[in-house]
HTML snippet that shows the backbone in 3Dmol.js (N, CA, C, O; Angstrom):
<script src="https://3Dmol.org/build/3Dmol-min.js"></script>
<div id="view" style="width:600px;height:400px;position:relative"></div>
<script>
const pdb = `
ATOM      1  N   UNK A   1    -157.964 -65.980  11.823  1.00  0.00           N
ATOM      2  CA  UNK A   1    -158.618 -65.510  12.655  1.00  0.00           C
ATOM      3  C   UNK A   1    -156.875 -65.396  13.595  1.00  0.00           C
ATOM      4  O   UNK A   1    -156.696 -65.377  14.813  1.00  0.00           O
ATOM      5  N   UNK A   2    -155.873 -65.341  12.520  1.00  0.00           N
ATOM      6  CA  UNK A   2    -154.549 -64.818  13.050  1.00  0.00           C
ATOM      7  C   UNK A   2    -154.464 -62.555  13.631  1.00  0.00           C
ATOM      8  O   UNK A   2    -153.765 -61.718  14.201  1.00  0.00           O
ATOM      9  N   UNK A   3    -155.799 -62.758  12.873  1.00  0.00           N
ATOM     10  CA  UNK A   3    -155.903 -60.931  13.361  1.00  0.00           C
ATOM     11  C   UNK A   3    -156.696 -60.876  14.749  1.00  0.00           C
ATOM     12  O   UNK A   3    -156.464 -60.114  15.687  1.00  0.00           O
ATOM     13  N   UNK A   4    -157.326 -61.502  14.695  1.00  0.00           N
ATOM     14  CA  UNK A   4    -158.383 -62.484  16.282  1.00  0.00           C
ATOM     15  C   UNK A   4    -156.711 -62.503  17.241  1.00  0.00           C
ATOM     16  O   UNK A   4    -156.327 -61.551  17.921  1.00  0.00           O
ATOM     17  N   UNK A   5    -156.155 -63.446  17.108  1.00  0.00           N
ATOM     18  CA  UNK A   5    -155.168 -63.929  18.152  1.00  0.00           C
ATOM     19  C   UNK A   5    -154.033 -62.638  18.566  1.00  0.00           C
ATOM     20  O   UNK A   5    -153.508 -62.090  19.535  1.00  0.00           O
ATOM     21  N   UNK A   6    -154.092 -62.613  17.122  1.00  0.00           N
ATOM     22  CA  UNK A   6    -153.006 -60.912  17.591  1.00  0.00           C
ATOM     23  C   UNK A   6    -153.744 -59.471  17.719  1.00  0.00           C
ATOM     24  O   UNK A   6    -153.348 -58.394  17.273  1.00  0.00           O
ATOM     25  N   UNK A   7    -154.126 -59.561  17.957  1.00  0.00           N
ATOM     26  CA  UNK A   7    -155.731 -58.419  18.642  1.00  0.00           C
ATOM     27  C   UNK A   7    -154.921 -58.463  21.075  1.00  0.00           C
ATOM     28  O   UNK A   7    -154.319 -57.847  21.954  1.00  0.00           O
ATOM     29  N   UNK A   8    -155.916 -60.152  20.583  1.00  0.00           N
ATOM     30  CA  UNK A   8    -156.195 -61.012  21.606  1.00  0.00           C
ATOM     31  C   UNK A   8    -155.151 -60.512  22.404  1.00  0.00           C
ATOM     32  O   UNK A   8    -155.391 -59.807  23.384  1.00  0.00           O
ATOM     33  N   UNK A   9    -153.113 -61.063  21.791  1.00  0.00           N
ATOM     34  CA  UNK A   9    -152.261 -61.224  22.133  1.00  0.00           C
ATOM     35  C   UNK A   9    -151.719 -59.315  22.698  1.00  0.00           C
ATOM     36  O   UNK A   9    -151.251 -58.924  23.767  1.00  0.00           O
ATOM     37  N   UNK A  10    -152.008 -58.679  21.634  1.00  0.00           N
ATOM     38  CA  UNK A  10    -151.904 -57.346  22.115  1.00  0.00           C
ATOM     39  C   UNK A  10    -153.202 -56.476  23.795  1.00  0.00           C
ATOM     40  O   UNK A  10    -153.310 -55.435  24.444  1.00  0.00           O
ATOM     41  N   UNK A  11    -153.719 -57.591  23.695  1.00  0.00           N
ATOM     42  CA  UNK A  11    -155.334 -56.836  24.263  1.00  0.00           C
ATOM     43  C   UNK A  11    -154.592 -57.667  25.880  1.00  0.00           C
ATOM     44  O   UNK A  11    -154.973 -56.949  26.804  1.00  0.00           O
ATOM     45  N   UNK A  12    -153.974 -58.514  26.294  1.00  0.00           N
ATOM     46  CA  UNK A  12    -153.321 -59.179  27.180  1.00  0.00           C
ATOM     47  C   UNK A  12    -151.896 -59.216  27.449  1.00  0.00           C
ATOM     48  O   UNK A  12    -151.500 -59.928  28.371  1.00  0.00           O
ATOM     49  N   UNK A  13    -150.807 -58.316  26.533  1.00  0.00           N
ATOM     50  CA  UNK A  13    -150.286 -57.525  26.628  1.00  0.00           C
ATOM     51  C   UNK A  13    -148.518 -58.061  26.584  1.00  0.00           C
ATOM     52  O   UNK A  13    -147.394 -57.612  26.810  1.00  0.00           O
ATOM     53  N   UNK A  14    -149.485 -59.831  25.942  1.00  0.00           N
ATOM     54  CA  UNK A  14    -148.082 -60.646  24.873  1.00  0.00           C
ATOM     55  C   UNK A  14    -147.851 -60.572  23.762  1.00  0.00           C
ATOM     56  O   UNK A  14    -148.459 -59.795  23.025  1.00  0.00           O
ATOM     57  N   UNK A  15    -146.976 -61.309  23.388  1.00  0.00           N
ATOM     58  CA  UNK A  15    -146.805 -62.139  21.823  1.00  0.00           C
ATOM     59  C   UNK A  15    -147.663 -62.811  22.555  1.00  0.00           C
ATOM     60  O   UNK A  15    -147.996 -63.078  23.710  1.00  0.00           O
ATOM     61  N   UNK A  16    -148.103 -63.133  20.455  1.00  0.00           N
ATOM     62  CA  UNK A  16    -148.290 -63.814  19.180  1.00  0.00           C
ATOM     63  C   UNK A  16    -147.572 -65.059  19.844  1.00  0.00           C
ATOM     64  O   UNK A  16    -148.193 -65.861  20.542  1.00  0.00           O
ATOM     65  N   UNK A  17    -146.118 -65.170  19.557  1.00  0.00           N
ATOM     66  CA  UNK A  17    -145.460 -66.212  19.409  1.00  0.00           C
ATOM     67  C   UNK A  17    -145.639 -66.256  21.083  1.00  0.00           C
ATOM     68  O   UNK A  17    -146.215 -67.275  21.465  1.00  0.00           O
ATOM     69  N   UNK A  18    -145.412 -65.723  21.687  1.00  0.00           N
ATOM     70  CA  UNK A  18    -145.862 -66.751  23.374  1.00  0.00           C
ATOM     71  C   UNK A  18    -146.866 -66.920  23.291  1.00  0.00           C
ATOM     72  O   UNK A  18    -146.891 -68.150  23.259  1.00  0.00           O
ATOM     73  N   UNK A  19    -148.624 -66.348  23.167  1.00  0.00           N
ATOM     74  CA  UNK A  19    -150.093 -67.196  23.377  1.00  0.00           C
ATOM     75  C   UNK A  19    -149.649 -68.702  22.471  1.00  0.00           C
ATOM     76  O   UNK A  19    -150.113 -69.732  22.959  1.00  0.00           O
ATOM     77  N   UNK A  20    -148.875 -68.841  21.330  1.00  0.00           N
ATOM     78  CA  UNK A  20    -148.763 -70.126  21.002  1.00  0.00           C
ATOM     79  C   UNK A  20    -147.735 -70.690  21.125  1.00  0.00           C
ATOM     80  O   UNK A  20    -147.431 -71.653  20.421  1.00  0.00           O
ATOM     81  N   UNK A  21    -147.107 -70.285  21.898  1.00  0.00           N
ATOM     82  CA  UNK A  21    -145.973 -70.589  22.958  1.00  0.00           C
ATOM     83  C   UNK A  21    -147.331 -71.962  24.325  1.00  0.00           C
ATOM     84  O   UNK A  21    -147.699 -73.134  24.401  1.00  0.00           O
ATOM     85  N   UNK A  22    -147.459 -70.914  24.887  1.00  0.00           N
ATOM     86  CA  UNK A  22    -148.255 -71.137  26.043  1.00  0.00           C
ATOM     87  C   UNK A  22    -149.458 -72.356  25.592  1.00  0.00           C
ATOM     88  O   UNK A  22    -149.568 -73.199  26.482  1.00  0.00           O
ATOM     89  N   UNK A  23    -150.073 -72.521  24.778  1.00  0.00           N
ATOM     90  CA  UNK A  23    -150.607 -73.215  23.241  1.00  0.00           C
ATOM     91  C   UNK A  23    -150.168 -74.515  23.696  1.00  0.00           C
ATOM     92  O   UNK A  23    -150.763 -75.357  24.368  1.00  0.00           O
ATOM     93  N   UNK A  24    -148.647 -74.510  23.041  1.00  0.00           N
ATOM     94  CA  UNK A  24    -148.326 -76.242  22.619  1.00  0.00           C
ATOM     95  C   UNK A  24    -148.002 -76.465  24.098  1.00  0.00           C
ATOM     96  O   UNK A  24    -147.950 -77.649  24.432  1.00  0.00           O
ATOM     97  N   UNK A  25    -147.719 -75.327  25.277  1.00  0.00           N
ATOM     98  CA  UNK A  25    -147.127 -76.297  26.699  1.00  0.00           C
ATOM     99  C   UNK A  25    -148.432 -77.137  27.476  1.00  0.00           C
ATOM    100  O   UNK A  25    -148.415 -78.024  28.329  1.00  0.00           O
ATOM    101  N   UNK A  26    -149.655 -76.376  26.717  1.00  0.00           N
ATOM    102  CA  UNK A  26    -150.947 -77.014  27.647  1.00  0.00           C
ATOM    103  C   UNK A  26    -151.044 -78.321  26.166  1.00  0.00           C
ATOM    104  O   UNK A  26    -152.135 -78.837  25.922  1.00  0.00           O
ATOM    105  N   UNK A  27    -150.562 -78.464  25.844  1.00  0.00           N
ATOM    106  CA  UNK A  27    -150.978 -79.781  24.682  1.00  0.00           C
ATOM    107  C   UNK A  27    -150.040 -81.025  24.763  1.00  0.00           C
ATOM    108  O   UNK A  27    -149.993 -81.965  23.969  1.00  0.00           O
ATOM    109  N   UNK A  28    -148.887 -80.718  26.536  1.00  0.00           N
ATOM    110  CA  UNK A  28    -147.828 -81.779  26.377  1.00  0.00           C
ATOM    111  C   UNK A  28    -147.737 -81.541  27.880  1.00  0.00           C
ATOM    112  O   UNK A  28    -148.015 -80.385  28.197  1.00  0.00           O
ATOM    113  N   UNK A  29    -147.407 -82.379  28.905  1.00  0.00           N
ATOM    114  CA  UNK A  29    -147.456 -82.558  29.978  1.00  0.00           C
ATOM    115  C   UNK A  29    -145.887 -83.610  30.025  1.00  0.00           C
ATOM    116  O   UNK A  29    -145.596 -84.739  29.628  1.00  0.00           O
ATOM    117  N   UNK A  30    -145.053 -82.325  30.854  1.00  0.00           N
ATOM    118  CA  UNK A  30    -143.766 -82.980  30.266  1.00  0.00           C
ATOM    119  C   UNK A  30    -144.016 -83.160  32.488  1.00  0.00           C
ATOM    120  O   UNK A  30    -144.565 -82.531  33.393  1.00  0.00           O
ATOM    121  N   UNK A  31    -143.049 -84.629  32.286  1.00  0.00           N
ATOM    122  CA  UNK A  31    -142.327 -84.501  33.859  1.00  0.00           C
ATOM    123  C   UNK A  31    -140.590 -85.046  33.713  1.00  0.00           C
ATOM    124  O   UNK A  31    -140.334 -86.225  33.471  1.00  0.00           O
ATOM    125  N   UNK A  32    -139.975 -84.452  33.820  1.00  0.00           N
ATOM    126  CA  UNK A  32    -138.859 -84.859  34.868  1.00  0.00           C
ATOM    127  C   UNK A  32    -137.149 -84.266  34.171  1.00  0.00           C
ATOM    128  O   UNK A  32    -135.955 -84.269  34.470  1.00  0.00           O
ATOM    129  N   UNK A  33    -138.605 -83.560  32.487  1.00  0.00           N
ATOM    130  CA  UNK A  33    -137.343 -82.901  31.623  1.00  0.00           C
ATOM    131  C   UNK A  33    -137.842 -83.951  30.209  1.00  0.00           C
ATOM    132  O   UNK A  33    -137.668 -83.934  28.990  1.00  0.00           O
ATOM    133  N   UNK A  34    -138.336 -84.564  30.912  1.00  0.00           N
ATOM    134  CA  UNK A  34    -139.049 -85.455  28.891  1.00  0.00           C
ATOM    135  C   UNK A  34    -140.594 -85.575  29.023  1.00  0.00           C
ATOM    136  O   UNK A  34    -141.153 -86.016  30.027  1.00  0.00           O
ATOM    137  N   UNK A  35    -141.512 -84.934  27.386  1.00  0.00           N
ATOM    138  CA  UNK A  35    -142.448 -85.524  27.343  1.00  0.00           C
ATOM    139  C   UNK A  35    -143.238 -87.002  27.530  1.00  0.00           C
ATOM    140  O   UNK A  35    -143.054 -87.927  26.739  1.00  0.00           O
ATOM    141  N   UNK A  36    -144.271 -87.107  28.849  1.00  0.00           N
ATOM    142  CA  UNK A  36    -144.521 -88.116  28.653  1.00  0.00           C
ATOM    143  C   UNK A  36    -145.872 -88.273  28.208  1.00  0.00           C
ATOM    144  O   UNK A  36    -146.320 -89.335  28.638  1.00  0.00           O
ATOM    145  N   UNK A  37    -146.537 -87.761  27.652  1.00  0.00           N
ATOM    146  CA  UNK A  37    -147.965 -87.100  27.122  1.00  0.00           C
ATOM    147  C   UNK A  37    -148.240 -86.255  25.563  1.00  0.00           C
ATOM    148  O   UNK A  37    -147.666 -85.259  25.122  1.00  0.00           O
ATOM    149  N   UNK A  38    -149.035 -86.854  25.128  1.00  0.00           N
ATOM    150  CA  UNK A  38    -148.474 -85.587  23.898  1.00  0.00           C
ATOM    151  C   UNK A  38    -150.630 -85.569  23.624  1.00  0.00           C
ATOM    152  O   UNK A  38    -151.522 -86.388  23.845  1.00  0.00           O
ATOM    153  N   UNK A  39    -150.593 -84.564  23.221  1.00  0.00           N
ATOM    154  CA  UNK A  39    -151.820 -84.555  23.188  1.00  0.00           C
ATOM    155  C   UNK A  39    -152.587 -84.798  21.797  1.00  0.00           C
ATOM    156  O   UNK A  39    -152.248 -84.439  20.670  1.00  0.00           O
ATOM    157  N   UNK A  40    -153.595 -85.434  22.165  1.00  0.00           N
ATOM    158  CA  UNK A  40    -154.226 -85.810  20.188  1.00  0.00           C
ATOM    159  C   UNK A  40    -154.322 -85.162  19.667  1.00  0.00           C
ATOM    160  O   UNK A  40    -154.931 -85.625  18.702  1.00  0.00           O
ATOM    161  N   UNK A  41    -154.048 -83.644  19.428  1.00  0.00           N
ATOM    162  CA  UNK A  41    -154.817 -82.025  18.926  1.00  0.00           C
ATOM    163  C   UNK A  41    -152.571 -82.441  18.762  1.00  0.00           C
ATOM    164  O   UNK A  41    -151.924 -82.558  17.721  1.00  0.00           O
ATOM    165  N   UNK A  42    -152.330 -82.487  19.454  1.00  0.00           N
ATOM    166  CA  UNK A  42    -150.503 -81.988  18.215  1.00  0.00           C
ATOM    167  C   UNK A  42    -150.398 -83.245  17.885  1.00  0.00           C
ATOM    168  O   UNK A  42    -149.525 -83.115  17.027  1.00  0.00           O
ATOM    169  N   UNK A  43    -150.596 -84.248  17.907  1.00  0.00           N
ATOM    170  CA  UNK A  43    -150.273 -85.581  17.371  1.00  0.00           C
ATOM    171  C   UNK A  43    -150.546 -85.815  15.443  1.00  0.00           C
ATOM    172  O   UNK A  43    -149.965 -86.467  14.575  1.00  0.00           O
ATOM    173  N   UNK A  44    -151.905 -84.753  15.472  1.00  0.00           N
ATOM    174  CA  UNK A  44    -152.357 -84.482  14.666  1.00  0.00           C
ATOM    175  C   UNK A  44    -151.122 -83.615  13.855  1.00  0.00           C
ATOM    176  O   UNK A  44    -150.595 -84.186  12.900  1.00  0.00           O
ATOM    177  N   UNK A  45    -150.844 -82.796  14.076  1.00  0.00           N
ATOM    178  CA  UNK A  45    -150.010 -81.670  13.461  1.00  0.00           C
ATOM    179  C   UNK A  45    -148.746 -82.349  12.781  1.00  0.00           C
ATOM    180  O   UNK A  45    -148.207 -82.099  11.703  1.00  0.00           O
ATOM    181  N   UNK A  46    -148.323 -83.676  14.163  1.00  0.00           N
ATOM    182  CA  UNK A  46    -147.239 -84.422  12.951  1.00  0.00           C
ATOM    183  C   UNK A  46    -147.390 -84.831  11.289  1.00  0.00           C
ATOM    184  O   UNK A  46    -148.359 -85.571  11.118  1.00  0.00           O
ATOM    185  N   UNK A  47    -146.770 -84.566  10.244  1.00  0.00           N
ATOM    186  CA  UNK A  47    -146.236 -85.315   9.187  1.00  0.00           C
ATOM    187  C   UNK A  47    -147.756 -84.041   8.637  1.00  0.00           C
ATOM    188  O   UNK A  47    -147.750 -84.171   7.413  1.00  0.00           O
ATOM    189  N   UNK A  48    -148.356 -83.498   8.821  1.00  0.00           N
ATOM    190  CA  UNK A  48    -149.587 -82.787   7.960  1.00  0.00           C
ATOM    191  C   UNK A  48    -148.588 -81.720   6.881  1.00  0.00           C
ATOM    192  O   UNK A  48    -149.100 -81.271   5.856  1.00  0.00           O
ATOM    193  N   UNK A  49    -147.260 -81.423   7.222  1.00  0.00           N
ATOM    194  CA  UNK A  49    -147.213 -80.897   5.994  1.00  0.00           C
ATOM    195  C   UNK A  49    -146.072 -81.682   5.130  1.00  0.00           C
ATOM    196  O   UNK A  49    -145.273 -82.340   5.796  1.00  0.00           O
ATOM    197  N   UNK A  50    -145.951 -81.677   4.010  1.00  0.00           N
ATOM    198  CA  UNK A  50    -144.541 -82.972   3.982  1.00  0.00           C
ATOM    199  C   UNK A  50    -143.704 -81.214   2.652  1.00  0.00           C
ATOM    200  O   UNK A  50    -144.168 -80.357   1.900  1.00  0.00           O
ATOM    201  N   UNK A  51    -142.091 -81.730   3.265  1.00  0.00           N
ATOM    202  CA  UNK A  51    -141.386 -81.048   2.322  1.00  0.00           C
ATOM    203  C   UNK A  51    -140.479 -81.362   1.383  1.00  0.00           C
ATOM    204  O   UNK A  51    -140.110 -82.531   1.281  1.00  0.00           O
ATOM    205  N   UNK A  52    -140.179 -80.766   0.883  1.00  0.00           N
ATOM    206  CA  UNK A  52    -139.415 -81.168  -0.679  1.00  0.00           C
ATOM    207  C   UNK A  52    -137.927 -82.216   0.136  1.00  0.00           C
ATOM    208  O   UNK A  52    -137.418 -81.907   1.214  1.00  0.00           O
ATOM    209  N   UNK A  53    -137.554 -83.265  -0.603  1.00  0.00           N
ATOM    210  CA  UNK A  53    -135.641 -83.607   0.812  1.00  0.00           C
ATOM    211  C   UNK A  53    -135.002 -82.938   0.452  1.00  0.00           C
ATOM    212  O   UNK A  53    -134.103 -82.886   1.292  1.00  0.00           O
ATOM    213  N   UNK A  54    -134.667 -81.925  -0.744  1.00  0.00           N
ATOM    214  CA  UNK A  54    -133.525 -80.632  -0.502  1.00  0.00           C
ATOM    215  C   UNK A  54    -134.402 -79.785   0.663  1.00  0.00           C
ATOM    216  O   UNK A  54    -133.305 -79.313   0.962  1.00  0.00           O
ATOM    217  N   UNK A  55    -135.008 -79.371   1.273  1.00  0.00           N
ATOM    218  CA  UNK A  55    -135.502 -79.067   1.971  1.00  0.00           C
ATOM    219  C   UNK A  55    -134.564 -77.605   2.671  1.00  0.00           C
ATOM    220  O   UNK A  55    -134.000 -77.413   1.594  1.00  0.00           O
ATOM    221  N   UNK A  56    -134.233 -76.966   3.183  1.00  0.00           N
ATOM    222  CA  UNK A  56    -133.176 -76.149   3.930  1.00  0.00           C
ATOM    223  C   UNK A  56    -133.842 -76.042   5.379  1.00  0.00           C
ATOM    224  O   UNK A  56    -134.796 -75.268   5.297  1.00  0.00           O
ATOM    225  N   UNK A  57    -133.755 -76.322   6.113  1.00  0.00           N
ATOM    226  CA  UNK A  57    -134.783 -75.614   7.101  1.00  0.00           C
ATOM    227  C   UNK A  57    -134.243 -74.193   7.721  1.00  0.00           C
ATOM    228  O   UNK A  57    -134.872 -73.246   8.193  1.00  0.00           O
ATOM    229  N   UNK A  58    -132.561 -74.451   7.504  1.00  0.00           N
ATOM    230  CA  UNK A  58    -132.052 -73.386   8.583  1.00  0.00           C
ATOM    231  C   UNK A  58    -131.808 -71.927   7.528  1.00  0.00           C
ATOM    232  O   UNK A  58    -131.970 -70.790   7.973  1.00  0.00           O
ATOM    233  N   UNK A  59    -131.386 -72.220   6.043  1.00  0.00           N
ATOM    234  CA  UNK A  59    -131.803 -70.908   5.248  1.00  0.00           C
ATOM    235  C   UNK A  59    -133.008 -70.680   4.951  1.00  0.00           C
ATOM    236  O   UNK A  59    -133.055 -69.959   3.955  1.00  0.00           O
ATOM    237  N   UNK A  60    -134.467 -71.074   5.517  1.00  0.00           N
ATOM    238  CA  UNK A  60    -135.903 -70.530   5.525  1.00  0.00           C
ATOM    239  C   UNK A  60    -136.050 -69.737   6.752  1.00  0.00           C
ATOM    240  O   UNK A  60    -136.344 -68.543   6.714  1.00  0.00           O
ATOM    241  N   UNK A  61    -135.813 -70.505   8.040  1.00  0.00           N
ATOM    242  CA  UNK A  61    -134.881 -70.448   9.524  1.00  0.00           C
ATOM    243  C   UNK A  61    -134.897 -68.334   8.658  1.00  0.00           C
ATOM    244  O   UNK A  61    -135.718 -67.799   7.914  1.00  0.00           O
ATOM    245  N   UNK A  62    -133.712 -67.849   9.223  1.00  0.00           N
ATOM    246  CA  UNK A  62    -132.404 -67.186   8.699  1.00  0.00           C
ATOM    247  C   UNK A  62    -133.134 -65.870   6.869  1.00  0.00           C
ATOM    248  O   UNK A  62    -132.925 -64.692   6.578  1.00  0.00           O
ATOM    249  N   UNK A  63    -133.679 -66.627   6.415  1.00  0.00           N
ATOM    250  CA  UNK A  63    -134.409 -65.821   5.475  1.00  0.00           C
ATOM    251  C   UNK A  63    -135.570 -65.034   6.185  1.00  0.00           C
ATOM    252  O   UNK A  63    -135.613 -63.805   6.229  1.00  0.00           O
ATOM    253  N   UNK A  64    -137.080 -66.390   7.071  1.00  0.00           N
ATOM    254  CA  UNK A  64    -137.821 -65.565   7.620  1.00  0.00           C
ATOM    255  C   UNK A  64    -137.395 -64.446   8.664  1.00  0.00           C
ATOM    256  O   UNK A  64    -137.980 -63.462   9.118  1.00  0.00           O
ATOM    257  N   UNK A  65    -136.833 -64.693   8.751  1.00  0.00           N
ATOM    258  CA  UNK A  65    -136.487 -63.153  10.278  1.00  0.00           C
ATOM    259  C   UNK A  65    -135.314 -62.315   9.549  1.00  0.00           C
ATOM    260  O   UNK A  65    -134.925 -61.238  10.001  1.00  0.00           O
ATOM    261  N   UNK A  66    -134.824 -62.862   8.468  1.00  0.00           N
ATOM    262  CA  UNK A  66    -134.099 -60.713   8.114  1.00  0.00           C
ATOM    263  C   UNK A  66    -135.602 -60.355   7.259  1.00  0.00           C
ATOM    264  O   UNK A  66    -135.667 -59.137   7.095  1.00  0.00           O
ATOM    265  N   UNK A  67    -136.699 -61.009   6.732  1.00  0.00           N
ATOM    266  CA  UNK A  67    -138.064 -60.197   6.747  1.00  0.00           C
ATOM    267  C   UNK A  67    -138.339 -59.949   7.377  1.00  0.00           C
ATOM    268  O   UNK A  67    -138.617 -58.750   7.397  1.00  0.00           O
ATOM    269  N   UNK A  68    -138.613 -60.839   8.742  1.00  0.00           N
ATOM    270  CA  UNK A  68    -139.271 -59.707   9.928  1.00  0.00           C
ATOM    271  C   UNK A  68    -138.782 -58.593  10.375  1.00  0.00           C
ATOM    272  O   UNK A  68    -139.574 -57.666  10.545  1.00  0.00           O
ATOM    273  N   UNK A  69    -137.297 -58.387  10.690  1.00  0.00           N
ATOM    274  CA  UNK A  69    -137.175 -57.458  10.949  1.00  0.00           C
ATOM    275  C   UNK A  69    -136.411 -56.537  10.177  1.00  0.00           C
ATOM    276  O   UNK A  69    -135.407 -56.035  10.682  1.00  0.00           O
ATOM    277  N   UNK A  70    -136.800 -56.219   8.885  1.00  0.00           N
ATOM    278  CA  UNK A  70    -136.731 -55.302   8.357  1.00  0.00           C
ATOM    279  C   UNK A  70    -137.188 -53.608   8.210  1.00  0.00           C
ATOM    280  O   UNK A  70    -136.755 -52.930   7.278  1.00  0.00           O
TER     281      UNK A  70
END
`;
const viewer = $3Dmol.createViewer("view");
viewer.addModel(pdb, "pdb");
viewer.setStyle({}, {cartoon: {color: "spectrum"}});
viewer.zoomTo();
viewer.render();
</script>
């Protein structure tokens, strides 16, 4: 599925991140700077991943971007 999404992004001259951002925007409606409606699809994602109590989000993001841009 990721391969297909990357191919589609390339064909449309967009990045995969941009496609995902656009998709997430379609799941929510924003009014006056706040989200007033959250799609059931997006609600299903909440709590889907259980992280350890000592999970360091900043450390993991830094490591991810360091490896991505090598």
